N, C-alpha and C positions, 0 to 999 in steps of 0.2 A: 487274873482280877483287871489291868493293863489291857491283854487282848479283848477283856468285852467292854470295855471303856472306849476301846479304837473304833471296835465293830458298832458299840452306838451313835458313838460322832461320825461316825463316818456317812458323806452324805447320800441320800437316795438317790437313784438312779429312778429315769425318767417312767418308769415304770412301775418302780415299787412305790411312788410318790404320788402315781394317778391312781394306781390299785388305794394307796391309803387313803386319799380325798374320798371316793370310791364309800370306801367302807366305813369313814366317819360322819358323813352325808345318811348315809343309808343308816346307821345311829341315830345319828341327831335326829331323822326323819320318824324315826319308831317309837323313839323315846317323846319326840313333840306329841307325836299323836297317842301316843300311851297318857300322856301327861293330859293332855284338852279330855280326853274321852272319862277318866277315874276322876280329876279336879275340876272342870270346867264346865263340861255339855251340861251336865243336869242344874246347875245352878244358873249358867248361862239362860235355859227355856225357862227357871222359876222367875228369874228375874224379868225377861222378856214376856212372861202370864202376869207378872204383876206391873207393869209398868200397860198391859193393855185395860188392867183392871184398872188402874187408877183414870183412864181415857175413860171409861165405861162410865165411871163414876162424874169424872168430868160432865160427859156428856149428858146424865140422868140430873145432875142439880141444873140443865139452864133447858128443862122440859117442866112444863106445867103440869103440877099433877093434879088440878081441878078439870082442868081441857078434855074434852071428849078425844082430841087424837093422840091422849099421850099411850092407850093402851098400844093402838099405833106405831105410833114411836119406837115404845120400848118393845113390843114383840119384831120388828124388824131389825131392834140392834141387840136379841137374843138372835137372832137366826145369822147375825150377821159375824157375831163375836163367839156364837156357839158359847155364850154364859150362862148360869142360873140365878135369876136375877128374886132378889125378896126385897121388898119395901117396906117399912116401921114405921109407925105413927107413936112416933117418942111415947110415954116409955118403952113398953114393947107388944104393939100391941098391929097385927101382920096385917096391911092392906094390899097386900099384892104378893102373889110368888109365881111364880114361870108353872111351875108344877101344878096349880089347878088352874093355870091360863085364866084366873078371876080378878078384877078387881074391883075390891067393896062399894067403890064409888061411881061404881062403873052406871049411871040410873037407866041407861037402856038394857041392861043386860038384869031377866027376868031371874035370872038364881046366881044373884049375889050372895057370895057369904062369909062366913072369912075364913081364907084359906089356913092350909095348916103347914107350917114356920117345916123348911126343909133341917136345921139343924136338931133337929126334935130326935131325929133317929142316927146321929152323929156322935162322935165320942171324940175330944180334943186329944192330938199327939202331940202338940209340941206348944205349950207357955209364950203368948203370946208376945212381943214389945208392942208397951200403947206410945203413939208417938203424942205428941204437945196438942194435937189438935183434935185428939180422942181416937184415929182414926190406928185399925191396926190391920196385919195380915195375923191369921194361920189353919194349921192343916189340920184334918177331921179325918175321921175314917167313919166308913158304915156300922155300926153296932152290931148289925148280926150278916154284913158283909166283910166283902175285902175292899169296895170303891173307894177312894182317897181325892180328898180334895183340898185343895187349897182358897181359903176363905178372906174374903177382902171388907173389912167394917167401918162403915164412911157412915160422916152425920152431913143429910143431905142441908138443911138449917134446921132452925131453931126446934122444931114440928118435927119435921120425917128422916130418917137413918134407910141405907140401903146395907144389904148384905150381896154378895157378888159373889157367885162359886166357879168354876173353874176345875176341869177332874184332872189331877195328879196323874192319873193314868196315859189319860190321853199328849198330858206334859212328857211323863217319861218317856211315851212312845217314843213322840217326836226328838227325845232324846237320843232314844235309842236308835233311830233310823239316824240320826244323824251321826252317831257312834260307826255308827257302821261305813256312813257313807266317809266319813273320817276316815276308815281303816281300806276302804276298798282306796280313795285317794292315795293313801299311803303307801297302799298297793303299788296302786301303776306309777307313782310319782318314783319309787324302788325301781320298778321293772324298766321304764322309760328312763331312768338314771344308768342302769346296765347295760342297757343297748345303747347308748350313749358312749358310755365307758369302752363296751366293743369296738363298736364304728370309730371311737376315739383310737383307739388303741392300733387299729388296722390300718387307717389313716395316715396317723401322727406319727403315734407309740413304733411301732415297726418299722415305720421308714426309716425315723429319728437310730433307731436301735443297729439296723442296715449300717447306715450311714458311718454311724460310730464304729461300728467294725469297723465297715472300710477306711474309715482312717485311722484306724490302730494297724491294721494291714500297710498302709501306704507308708506311715513310720518304722516298719518293720522292713519297710523297701520292697514291699510286693505289689507290685504293679498292676497284676490279671485281677485281682477282682475290681470289678466296678459298681455303684451305685446306682440300683436301681429305679424307673420313670416313678414317679411320683402326680395324683391327680389334685394336689394341693400345688399350685406355682410355687412357691416360695421353696415348697420344700423341695421340687424336682429341681428346682433352677438352684440350689442349693447341689443338691447332689452333680447336676451338668456341672459343676462349679468344680467339684471336689475332682468328678474323674477326668476335667480338662486337666487340671492341676495333675493328677496322676499321670497322663497320659504324656504332658511337658515334662513333668520329676522325668520319668522312664526314659525320655529322649535324651533330656543334658545326663541322665548319668550311664545313659550306655554312649552317646557322646564322650564322656569323658572315661569312663573304661577302655576305649577306640582309644581317646589320647593318649590315657596310660599305658597298653598296648605298645602304640607305635614309639612311645617316651622309651619303652623297658627296650624296643627294638632298635631304638637309635642309640641307647647307653650301649647296651649288648654291641649292636654295631660297630660303637666308637672302640670300644673295648676291644674290641677284633682287628681294629686298622689299628690301632695300640702297641696289640703283642703282632700285628704284621709287621707295622712299620719297626718296630724294638730287633723283629726276628732277619727282618729286610736288612737293617743296619746291620745286626749281626752278621748276618752270610754273606753281604757285600764286604764288608772288612775281611770277613775270612778268604774269599776269592781273592782280594785284590794282594793279600798280605804273603802269600807265596810268589806272584811277579815279583813284588816289591823289592822282596829278601833275596831272587835271584839276580834284580838286576844289578843290586847295594852287591851280594857278593864279587858279580865278575868286573864290577866298577872298579871294586877294591883294588880287585887282580890288577885291572891294566893300571892302576895307579902306583901302584907300588911296583909293577916291573915285571911279575912272576911270569908274564908267559909271553915267549918270542911272538915273530909278525903273525907268523900261519896261529898261532892258538889265538894272539890277539884280532883274528880275524872272525874267527868262530867266537870271540867272545862278546865280538862286538855284532855277531849276528843273532844271539842270542837275547842283547838286551835290546837289539830295535825289535826281535819277534815278540818278546813280553812283555816291550811296550805297545804293540800293534794290537794284542788281547787284552793289558788294559786300557786302551780305548775301544777295544770293540764291547766288552765288559760296560764300559762308561757310560757308551752312547746309550745302547742298550737301558739302563739302568733308568737313563734319563729319558727315556722314548717312555718306558711302562711307569713312571714319573706323570711325564704326561697326561698320557691316558688316563689316570685313575684322579688325575685333580680337574677333570673335566678340560683342561686346556685346550685341545688338540679335536680343531675343526673338518667332522668329517667330509670329506670330495665324495658324494654320493651320487649315481648317474645308475642309468638302465645298460646291463652285460648281458649276453649271452654265456650262460655258465660253461658250454660243453666246450665252447673255443678257448676262454683263461682256461681251465683247468689243460687241454691239449696244449695251450703257449708255454706252459710250464713245464709240462712233462716232455716235451719235442725235445729239450735240450738234454731230459737224461736215461731217455728208455732206452740208448746204448748199451749206456753204463750200468742200468739195474740189469742188461739182457748178458752181458761181462759176467756179472757177479749171479750168474744164473735165477733172477729175480723173475718171475710171471707175473706182469701185469694187467689187471680186467679194467677196463671201464665201460662203468652203463650207465650212460648220462642220455637224456632226451636232449637232441641238437635244441630243440624247439623252446626249449626253459631260459628264459629270462631273468636272471635277477638284477636286487635294485642293492646298491650299498657303494663303499670307500673299495674301488676294485682291486687299489694297490696293496691295502691291510684284508683283504681278505686273499689276494693271494699269499701273505706272508703266513696264514691261518693255513693253508692247502699247503706250503712251504714246510710247515714246521711238522705237521703230520705225517707226510709225507716222508720228511726224513726223518721222523719217531719209527716210524713203519721200515722202512730201510735198516734203519738202524736193529732193529728186535725181530728180524722175519727168522722165521726161521722152520726146519721142518719142510713142509712143502714149500717151501721161499714161495708162497705167494700170498701177494699183494692185490685188493678190488677196489674200485670206486665206484660208488653207487649214489644216484641221485635221484630222490625218491619225491612229489607231494606228500603236504604235511600241514592240511589247514592251508591261512594263506603264507605257508612258507613252503621253503623245497630243503629237503634235511640233506646234503651232503653230508658221506662217511665214506672215511678209510680205513680199512678193514686189513687186518696181516695175519697169517698162521703164525705161532710162536706162544713161549709161554703168557698167563696173563696176569692180570694185574693181582698182588695183594689185598688184600679187604681195606686191613690197613693204610693203605696207603692211595685207594681208589679218593679220597678225600683231600689229600695232602700234594696231590701229582700236581695240581693248578696253581700251586706257593710258589712264589721268586724261591730261584738257588734249589729248589729239592730234587733230586732226583731219584725215584724209586728203583732205580740200577744202577748201584752201587761201582758198579765195573765200567760204566760210560764216565767216564771221570773228565777233567781240565787238560786233560793229555790231548784229549781227539776233539778239545777244542769247543765242550759243553759245556754250557753253566748253570742248565736245571732252568732258566727262563722263556722257552719255547711257550709253552702249555699257557704261564702266566701270560704272555701275549694273548694266547688266541682267549683267554678272557677277556682280557682289558676293549679286546677291540671286539667280545661280542655283545657286551656288556654297554661300549659306545653305541652299536648298532641296536641297542633293544634285543635280541637276539638272543634263545638257549645254545647251550652246547656244553658236552657231554664225554662216557667213555661207557662202555659197556663189555663184560666181560664173557667170550663166546667159548663153545667148544673147543675149540680149536684154533683159540688165538682173540686179538682184543680189535674192536673198531672203536674208534675217536670220529665222531660225528660233531658238527654245527650247521643251525640255520641259518636261510640265505630268504629275505622279503621276496615273494613277486613283486615284479616288476610293475603290473597292473595296479597293485594294490598301496604301493608306495609314494612318496614324491618328498622332495627337500628337506618339505617343512617337518616332516615329520620323523628326520634321523637326529 
């Protein structure tokens, strides 16, 4: 029951409302036409006939019955009104009848005789209601026929009376024609109403429903649905405004999503930085803990005098060596922090890549040969890069030193430089073991050493590749590592000199 009431009280949509109005108007017109035809049409035409008969009687009252022009006047009146007229000399002597077309007092007529009254052959259908002046209307029918008449009886003056006959068949025929006209008119109006309904639904209802559906999709954050154009100006403007709103919301939502993504990335990056700081502090503390412990131990030995002169010199050398290592570590840590904080200003300039690589290797080629390492350099002497030469040399030093430390098997190191779009890609390959997959993403972190055998005893702290990462990020260039079939290849990009200016760095 509650569900039924809810359905009844729910507002109708524009299509259902328009259909309801069309049906209501159609029913109203239909019932109105039936009502008029059944209850009003015939009485209306009878009233019109009675009014006409009253007018005829009033017209006859103005005629002079003794005048020679009376016949012509009344004959013209009969033609005009299509009425049957009888005139009586009171009490009941008929002196004129349309049927006989004869006037008893017409002195010019040789055939003047008493006319035969029409009412003689008629029977009364309804009892008349007599008016105060003696006039009345009644209905009569032919005794031997079906013709019906409405008769008006009235006194002209103290001596004469008149009876006026109008055919009820003609009145009913006119009423029937009028009924037919009303029905045709109702059908035409209903057809026009249906046509208007169809046109209105096509021009207004359907676009409104489409706009409503588009608004629902817009509320559901679906901005792909657009409102169609309309021939109605206001409807067209409404559709365009909704489309404009949809486009604006789509752009705003897209912008918000992009900013949310960027915010998530920033949060993730900040979390990674926090994690990196924590790991950096932990690793730095671990790296500093050992030399501090060594210095503390040997310093205490010197203090308590447990060492002779030669041992004391050795203790002092060890303390100085560990102090130097600590100093180197701290300097490198500070340098990395300076890179990552953006506090370092690159001194970028154009340089010949081959000359810089060869200048670095010139002092080391002899040592490499002594260690049985074959060095191959494939760099076009015409290649010119752009960047901070001292920092790029630091990268070369880290890559080459790393290659020398890990080269095995064929003992081959290859340095290549090839164009890569608007960059040059410099790579250092060494034969030997590849890097484990779980270490690939971690080797660029500070203090991380994939090869645990290369410990602090060799003077390596795991900061070299971290330097590469920081320097390349300052240059806005890429870097990476690739495992080959017989070794490992580290690479980094250098900007081409003709593509860069100092303001680009």
